[in-house]
C-alpha positions, 0 to 999 in steps of 0.5 A, spaced: 596 405 617 596 403 609 597 396 611 591 396 616 587 400 611 589 397 604 591 390 606 584 387 608 582 389 601 586 384 597 581 379 597 577 384 592 583 387 589 589 383 588 594 389 587 593 390 595 596 383 596 603 386 596 602 390 603 603 383 606 610 383 604 615 386 609 620 387 604 615 391 600 613 396 605 621 396 608 623 399 601 617 404 600 618 406 607 625 408 606 623 412 600 617 415 603 622 418 609 627 420 604 622 424 600 619 427 606 626 429 608 629 431 601 623 436 600 622 439 606 629 440 608 630 447 603 624 450 607 626 448 613 633 451 612 630 457 610 625 458 616 631 456 621 635 462 618 630 467 618 629 465 626 637 466 627 637 459 629 644 457 628 650 453 631 654 456 636 662 454 635 666 452 641 672 456 642 677 451 644 675 447 638 679 447 631 680 454 628 677 452 622 670 450 624 669 458 626 667 459 619 661 454 621 658 459 626 651 461 624 650 455 620 642 453 621 642 447 626 636 443 630 635 440 623 634 433 626 626 435 627 626 434 620 629 427 621 624 425 626 618 428 622 620 423 616 621 417 620 615 418 624 611 419 618 614 414 614 613 409 619 606 410 621 604 410 613 607 403 612 608 399 618 603 394 622 601 399 627 598 393 632 605 392 633 607 394 640 615 394 639 614 399 633 610 404 638 616 403 643 621 405 638 617 411 636 616 413 644 624 412 644 625 417 638 620 422 641 622 422 648 630 423 646 628 428 641 624 432 646 630 432 651 635 434 645 630 439 643 630 442 650 637 442 650 638 445 643 632 451 645 636 453 651 643 453 647 639 458 642 635 462 647 642 463 651 646 465 645 652 460 646 653 453 646 651 451 653 644 447 654 642 442 659 647 440 664 650 433 663 646 431 670 640 434 667 641 431 660 642 424 663 636 424 668 632 426 663 635 420 658 634 415 664 627 417 665 625 415 658 630 409 658 627 406 664 620 407 661 622 403 655 626 397 659 621 397 664 616 396 659 620 390 656 621 387 662 614 386 664 612 384 657 610 377 658 613 374 651 619 378 652 626 374 654 631 377 659 636 373 656 642 375 652 644 373 645 652 373 645 655 374 638 659 368 636 656 363 641 650 359 640 649 356 647 651 362 651 645 366 653 646 368 660 639 370 663 640 377 667 633 377 670 631 384 673 638 386 672 636 387 664 633 393 666 639 397 668 643 393 662 637 395 657 638 402 660 645 403 659 645 400 651 639 405 650 642 411 653 649 409 651 648 409 644 644 416 644 650 419 647 655 416 643 652 418 637 651 425 640 659 425 641 660 423 634 656 429 631 662 434 630 663 434 623 659 435 617 656 428 615 660 424 620 654 422 625 649 421 620 653 417 615 654 411 620 647 412 622 645 410 615 649 404 615 647 402 622 640 403 620 641 398 614 644 393 618 639 393 624 634 393 618 637 386 616 637 384 624 630 386 625 627 382 619 631 376 621 629 376 628 621 377 626 622 371 621 621 364 625 625 360 619 631 365 618 632 366 626 631 358 627 636 357 621 641 362 624 640 360 631 638 367 634 632 369 638 625 369 634 621 375 636 614 375 634 612 382 631 619 384 631 619 384 623 615 391 623 621 394 626 625 393 620 620 398 617 622 403 622 629 402 621 628 403 614 625 409 615 631 412 619 635 409 613 631 413 608 630 420 612 638 420 614 640 419 607 635 425 605 638 429 611 645 427 609 644 430 602 644 437 606 649 435 611 654 433 607 661 437 607 660 443 607 654 442 611 647 447 609 644 444 616 646 441 622 642 436 626 643 438 633 641 434 639 634 434 637 637 429 631 643 425 634 640 424 641 634 420 638 637 417 633 642 413 637 636 412 642 632 409 636 638 404 634 639 402 641 632 401 642 631 396 636 638 393 638 634 391 645 628 389 642 631 384 637 635 381 642 642 383 639 644 388 644 651 386 644 652 386 636 651 394 637 658 395 639 660 392 632 655 395 628 656 402 631 663 401 632 665 408 630 660 411 635 663 406 640 670 409 638 668 416 639 665 415 646 671 411 648 676 417 646 672 422 650 672 417 656 679 415 656 681 423 655 677 425 661 680 419 665 687 420 663 687 428 664 684 427 671 688 422 673 695 423 670 694 430 668 696 428 661 692 427 654 691 421 650 689 425 644 690 432 641 683 433 642 677 429 644 672 426 641 677 423 636 675 426 630 678 432 632 685 429 634 685 427 626 684 434 624 689 437 629 694 431 626 693 435 619 687 431 616 682 435 612 675 434 614 672 430 608 678 425 609 676 424 616 669 423 615 669 419 609 675 414 612 670 413 618 664 412 614 669 406 611 670 403 618 663 404 619 661 400 613 666 394 614 664 394 622 657 393 619 659 387 614 663 384 620 657 384 625 652 381 620 657 376 619 657 374 626 649 372 625 652 366 621 659 365 625 656 361 631 
């Protein structure tokens, strides 16, 4: 909005020329999102407390978590608001990719809000059924992947890390593939959101990594040099991911141990979907496996646990997701969280190195 309103004035007032620089707008989008989240969090927490919207703790989890019962939840609405406002203020709103990313965040946010509301209204940790949630997510995901598939300028070829010439074209299969990336990322972040600050920390790191990826993908010189697909207009997505970075940092201030507020499904589902959508648009879908490695590990731990128990009657982990396994092994909650943050940083750095190692 500011770009469209103020940049045209640069011929009369040279100071507005800064709006042409994507790096300037990325930085200020991140700062704006942080300030919105940081300033609005305390009144939101008080409002959630006044309505009695608190977290219901499942009985089968680690006993130490029972003290967290009643902690305000659904704080993810603050992240969504901060990201949307910062993006609208600083991005070029003529980019269809920006609107698509915001549609992903809004659509999955609606699913998460629906799920959280049912938990609150029922007074227990049971919202939408797995099938209901999956169908709702798939509907939004199909709309996104279908839109991209029929976009004339969009390619259905994959960019494979470490390979510069191997770019398989999925054709029509790209729609279910993109759907899998977006829905899978959404649920992986949701599964990770089980300890104070555990999910939002890697989201901060992943959003920073994809800010770099989106910036490069939208720059013809950098993308040609690194031999990655050039996506015209994708650079504006860096403002969207920069906003996620800033809003997540602001939320982390209140979500770090001991948490004053939880994000709920209204936060975790859209954040994962947003990262998945940016990965798809920037043609770095497979890179998300590395960038979001912590989320992948958490999701796989659940899959392996369920598969093992149903097939052999035995558990692979003491409890899944894997962060609870480490808790039951005797690790304190902050130690689990910080060590997984460290792993997320290392994986993000390694993933960015693959843009050059081809």
